[in-house]
Rosetta silent file (secondary structure, phi, psi, omega in degrees, C-alpha in Angstrom):
SEQUENCE: MAIYKIVLYGDEVLREKARPVTRITPNILKLLDNMRDTMYDARGVGLAAPQVGVSKRVIVVDTGEGLIELINPEIVEARGEETDTEGCLSLPDMLGEVPRAVEVRVRGLDRHGRPVEHQASGFLARALQHEIDHLDGILFIDRALSIKRIRPGS
SCORE:     score description
SCORE:     0.000 S_00000001
   1 L     0.000  170.877 -177.527  145.602   80.525   88.605 S_00000001
   2 L  -104.443  148.372  173.005  143.294   79.304   85.868 S_00000001
   3 L  -101.467  121.017  179.380  144.016   76.934   83.010 S_00000001
   4 L   -82.224  156.573  170.625  142.467   78.201   79.790 S_00000001
   5 L   -79.020  130.610  179.754  140.982   76.016   77.082 S_00000001
   6 L   -82.086  129.191  179.874  143.301   76.113   74.083 S_00000001
   7 L   -71.565  134.250 -178.615  141.585   77.251   70.883 S_00000001
   8 L  -101.103  158.780  178.830  141.909   74.720   68.076 S_00000001
   9 L   -47.850  133.786 -177.503  142.458   75.169   64.354 S_00000001
  10 L   112.788  -24.481  177.420  139.294   76.386   62.655 S_00000001
  11 L   -74.776  131.418 -175.898  138.447   79.024   65.264 S_00000001
  12 H   -58.708  -29.898 -177.198  138.413   82.463   63.615 S_00000001
  13 H   -60.484  -27.321  179.483  140.448   84.115   66.411 S_00000001
  14 H   -70.397  -17.374 -179.215  143.530   82.214   65.201 S_00000001
  15 H  -104.295   -0.013  179.407  143.335   84.044   61.866 S_00000001
  16 L   -85.199  151.848  169.817  142.802   87.559   63.260 S_00000001
  17 L   -81.562  118.116 -176.126  145.499   90.176   63.643 S_00000001
  18 L   -68.263  149.187 -178.051  145.649   90.612   67.425 S_00000001
  19 E   -82.755  141.082  176.220  145.160   94.068   68.907 S_00000001
  20 L   -63.267  150.060  174.593  148.043   95.876   70.619 S_00000001
  21 L   -85.422  122.449 -177.497  147.919   96.234   74.382 S_00000001
  22 L   -95.392  -24.862  177.972  147.587   99.957   75.153 S_00000001
  23 L  -143.963  139.096  176.527  147.657   99.703   78.971 S_00000001
  24 L   -89.628  105.379 -175.738  148.933   97.033   81.292 S_00000001
  25 L  -105.992  170.659  173.560  145.978   96.419   83.561 S_00000001
  26 H   -55.716  -32.407  178.073  145.315   93.778   86.219 S_00000001
  27 H   -66.693  -35.831  176.916  143.470   91.833   83.501 S_00000001
  28 H   -67.834  -41.243  178.347  146.612   91.751   81.317 S_00000001
  29 H   -63.739  -39.638  177.413  148.669   90.527   84.289 S_00000001
  30 H   -65.340  -40.746  177.087  146.066   87.831   84.961 S_00000001
  31 H   -58.412  -47.957  178.420  146.167   86.885   81.265 S_00000001
  32 H   -57.940  -47.408 -178.959  149.971   86.486   81.439 S_00000001
  33 H   -61.750  -45.998 -177.574  149.736   84.354   84.597 S_00000001
  34 H   -71.399  -33.633  174.918  146.996   82.132   83.210 S_00000001
  35 H   -64.849  -42.077  176.910  148.726   81.778   79.829 S_00000001
  36 H   -57.561  -50.945 -178.008  151.893   80.668   81.626 S_00000001
  37 H   -63.181  -38.437  178.945  149.969   78.089   83.651 S_00000001
  38 H   -65.820  -44.055  179.436  148.089   76.896   80.563 S_00000001
  39 H   -60.214  -48.462 -179.690  151.317   76.522   78.552 S_00000001
  40 H   -64.995  -40.570  179.786  152.993   74.493   81.309 S_00000001
  41 H   -61.931  -36.713 -179.408  149.875   72.376   81.872 S_00000001
  42 L   -85.241   -1.941 -178.124  149.755   71.545   78.137 S_00000001
  43 L    60.185   37.858  176.677  153.519   70.855   78.112 S_00000001
  44 L   -94.306  172.539  176.793  154.037   73.475   75.437 S_00000001
  45 L  -111.743   -3.383  178.377  157.004   75.782   74.927 S_00000001
  46 E  -165.031  156.667  178.628  154.993   78.828   73.872 S_00000001
  47 E  -155.743  134.694  176.638  151.517   80.266   73.827 S_00000001
  48 E  -109.593  148.084 -177.164  150.000   83.356   72.219 S_00000001
  49 H   -52.308  -39.585  177.928  146.877   85.069   73.547 S_00000001
  50 H   -58.431  -25.647  179.790  144.818   84.220   70.417 S_00000001
  51 H   -70.915  -12.489  174.319  145.379   80.547   71.268 S_00000001
  52 H  -115.155   18.516  173.816  143.278   81.071   74.392 S_00000001
  53 L    84.256   13.157 -177.840  140.664   83.122   72.526 S_00000001
  54 L  -113.659  116.058 -177.577  142.025   86.573   73.411 S_00000001
  55 L   -85.091   67.496  177.710  142.884   88.837   70.472 S_00000001
  56 E  -129.953  152.046 -178.255  145.709   90.736   72.218 S_00000001
  57 L   -84.688   77.207 -177.975  149.411   90.960   71.353 S_00000001
  58 E  -137.756  133.377  175.900  150.687   88.908   74.300 S_00000001
  59 E  -136.041  156.734  168.765  152.918   85.800   74.291 S_00000001
  60 E  -130.462  142.739 -179.192  154.657   83.533   76.771 S_00000001
  61 E  -143.556  138.884  171.003  157.597   81.269   75.874 S_00000001
  62 L  -150.908  104.030  179.660  159.762   78.838   77.851 S_00000001
  63 L   -95.661   14.395 -179.314  162.080   76.535   75.920 S_00000001
  64 L   109.147   -3.559 -179.444  163.808   75.431   79.112 S_00000001
  65 L  -106.111   10.630 -178.726  165.822   78.589   79.682 S_00000001
  66 L   109.686  155.884 -176.409  163.185   80.339   81.807 S_00000001
  67 L   -72.004  133.540  171.603  159.902   82.085   81.197 S_00000001
  68 E  -117.509  124.634  174.877  159.709   84.979   78.748 S_00000001
  69 E  -114.328  127.982 -179.609  156.573   87.139   78.842 S_00000001
  70 E  -133.538  133.159  175.514  156.182   89.708   76.081 S_00000001
  71 E  -110.186  131.501 -177.750  153.536   92.309   75.449 S_00000001
  72 E    53.812   48.567 -178.638  153.374   93.806   71.934 S_00000001
  73 E   -71.739  149.784  174.604  156.417   91.831   70.749 S_00000001
  74 E  -146.670  144.137  176.069  158.007   92.523   67.403 S_00000001
  75 E   -84.444  120.985 -177.747  160.924   91.028   65.542 S_00000001
  76 E  -105.463  -12.455  177.369  163.367   93.849   64.834 S_00000001
  77 E  -157.013  140.130  177.556  166.178   91.790   63.335 S_00000001
  78 E  -142.175  139.169 -179.418  166.440   88.305   61.825 S_00000001
  79 E  -136.883  144.487  175.178  169.473   86.471   60.428 S_00000001
  80 L    72.293  176.380  176.211  170.048   83.180   58.653 S_00000001
  81 L  -154.618  139.475  171.760  167.560   80.460   57.869 S_00000001
  82 E  -146.747  153.260  179.897  167.081   76.845   58.833 S_00000001
  83 E  -108.785  133.047  178.628  164.240   74.394   58.436 S_00000001
  84 E  -149.637  172.041 -177.411  163.089   72.255   61.345 S_00000001
  85 E   -80.920  135.859  175.620  160.014   70.452   62.646 S_00000001
  86 E  -131.079  151.323  170.437  157.293   72.424   64.416 S_00000001
  87 E  -131.506 -177.686 -176.954  154.043   71.587   66.090 S_00000001
  88 E  -156.363  139.386  178.567  151.403   73.716   67.784 S_00000001
  89 L   -62.241  -26.302  179.264  149.032   73.349   70.711 S_00000001
  90 L   -85.136   -9.588  176.208  146.231   74.648   68.462 S_00000001
  91 E  -132.090   67.746 -168.676  146.952   71.971   65.822 S_00000001
  92 E   -66.332  -13.562 -178.028  147.709   68.981   68.043 S_00000001
  93 E  -108.431   21.886 -178.008  147.609   66.384   65.261 S_00000001
  94 E  -135.196  147.652  170.193  150.051   68.061   62.849 S_00000001
  95 E  -131.490  150.359  178.660  153.771   68.567   62.419 S_00000001
  96 E  -143.667  153.439  173.550  155.455   70.596   59.713 S_00000001
  97 E   -92.035  111.857 -169.776  158.888   71.354   58.341 S_00000001
  98 E  -122.051  125.187  173.710  159.103   75.131   58.704 S_00000001
  99 E   -77.067  134.822  178.104  161.875   77.498   57.589 S_00000001
 100 E  -142.604  161.619  172.160  162.669   80.184   60.199 S_00000001
 101 L   -64.412  144.491  179.579  165.435   82.663   60.925 S_00000001
 102 L   -76.074  -36.657 -179.473  168.272   81.136   62.967 S_00000001
 103 E  -130.336  140.762  175.625  168.717   84.284   65.060 S_00000001
 104 E  -138.907  154.414  168.965  166.262   87.018   65.975 S_00000001
 105 E  -117.398  123.330 -175.446  166.167   90.137   68.067 S_00000001
 106 E  -118.485  135.293 -179.770  162.738   90.680   69.601 S_00000001
 107 E  -119.300  145.365  177.228  161.506   93.832   71.301 S_00000001
 108 E  -173.709 -160.464  177.739  158.455   94.287   73.488 S_00000001
 109 E  -116.622  146.926  172.773  157.266   95.184   76.979 S_00000001
 110 L   -86.638 -176.822 -176.023  157.545   93.148   80.151 S_00000001
 111 L   -66.220  -13.608  178.885  154.668   92.762   82.628 S_00000001
 112 L   -98.574    3.646  179.471  155.663   96.067   84.267 S_00000001
 113 L    83.540    8.757  179.209  155.476   97.991   81.001 S_00000001
 114 L   -86.003  138.657  176.430  159.245   98.284   80.706 S_00000001
 115 E   -63.551  136.326  176.301  160.850   97.898   77.275 S_00000001
 116 E  -134.703  157.611  178.870  162.772   94.625   76.935 S_00000001
 117 E  -138.640  138.665  178.187  164.793   93.054   74.181 S_00000001
 118 E  -124.749  126.252  171.904  165.728   89.413   73.652 S_00000001
 119 E   -96.953  121.691 -174.160  168.512   88.186   71.401 S_00000001
 120 E  -134.230  150.528  174.466  167.693   84.572   70.592 S_00000001
 121 E  -139.177  167.358  176.646  169.029   81.759   68.454 S_00000001
 122 H    61.714 -136.365 -174.487  168.116   78.172   67.733 S_00000001
 123 H   -61.130  -40.279  179.251  165.011   76.726   69.389 S_00000001
 124 H   -63.742  -42.508  177.844  164.216   79.912   71.348 S_00000001
 125 H   -60.310  -42.860  179.218  164.380   82.001   68.155 S_00000001
 126 H   -62.469  -45.797 -179.002  162.034   79.510   66.451 S_00000001
 127 H   -62.916  -42.576  178.953  159.570   79.568   69.363 S_00000001
 128 H   -62.592  -44.004  179.793  159.491   83.380   69.470 S_00000001
 129 H   -63.256  -41.831 -179.907  158.855   83.582   65.707 S_00000001
 130 H   -60.477  -47.064 -177.479  156.111   80.947   65.942 S_00000001
 131 H   -70.709  -38.827  178.163  154.273   82.787   68.745 S_00000001
 132 H   -65.640  -36.248  174.116  154.653   86.228   67.154 S_00000001
 133 H   -56.220  -41.852  179.162  153.217   84.764   63.927 S_00000001
 134 H   -54.616  -34.626 -177.435  150.104   83.802   65.930 S_00000001
 135 H   -69.700  -17.690  177.937  149.609   87.503   66.724 S_00000001
 136 L  -106.231   12.033  178.603  149.333   88.196   62.998 S_00000001
 137 L    75.913   19.141 -179.367  146.949   85.312   62.294 S_00000001
 138 L  -103.538  129.878  177.210  149.713   83.179   60.766 S_00000001
 139 L  -105.933  156.900 -177.251  149.930   79.487   61.637 S_00000001
 140 H   -59.169  -29.115  179.461  152.984   77.276   61.162 S_00000001
 141 H   -66.479  -21.200  177.110  151.126   75.335   58.464 S_00000001
 142 H   -71.726  -26.049 -178.140  151.078   78.550   56.395 S_00000001
 143 H  -103.777  -10.177 -172.602  154.897   78.548   56.312 S_00000001
 144 L   -67.774  139.510  173.936  155.476   74.791   56.254 S_00000001
 145 L   -79.938  -29.859  175.178  157.267   73.164   53.336 S_00000001
 146 E  -151.203  153.222 -177.704  155.583   69.891   54.249 S_00000001
 147 E  -133.138  141.866  172.698  152.947   68.816   56.775 S_00000001
 148 E  -135.912  145.855  176.199  152.159   65.441   58.281 S_00000001
 149 E   -85.068  141.607  176.532  149.354   64.265   60.516 S_00000001
 150 L  -124.633  159.773  175.042  150.300   62.484   63.703 S_00000001
 151 L   -81.180  133.345  176.432  148.311   60.490   66.178 S_00000001
 152 L   -55.499  136.096  179.350  147.690   62.450   69.394 S_00000001
 153 L    85.914    0.616  179.790  150.021   61.243   72.124 S_00000001
 154 L   -93.074    0.000    0.000  152.592   59.804   69.704 S_00000001
């Protein structure tokens, strides 16, 4: 598979509302595979298609509990709120304190076009919300209560 170049803050694609996937084609499957490989190569826990320059509603997430691939994901239920630290592969020199729902229910399609639903809490819920925000052109710094710059590799 291929490792994509991750789009960095300032690129317009990160601020666009991504387009829904209307058909699952071989190109969408290749996108999912390459996004997975790119996320793992970058040691991230999630990646949205806009982060690799593709304005499609596709995300991959793996917080250590196994890979989740979602096409056209949407949050259908959210409960509670907690604030925690977030970073982003597209903003590698920033961290922010971001309030998110503690629990979410997310609906979308799997790579075979079948409807799937994920009930998530804690870190997985945070990661899903972060990646779905990317699909709407929202970055974690837009929701952050505070932001700090970090040195890359620290």
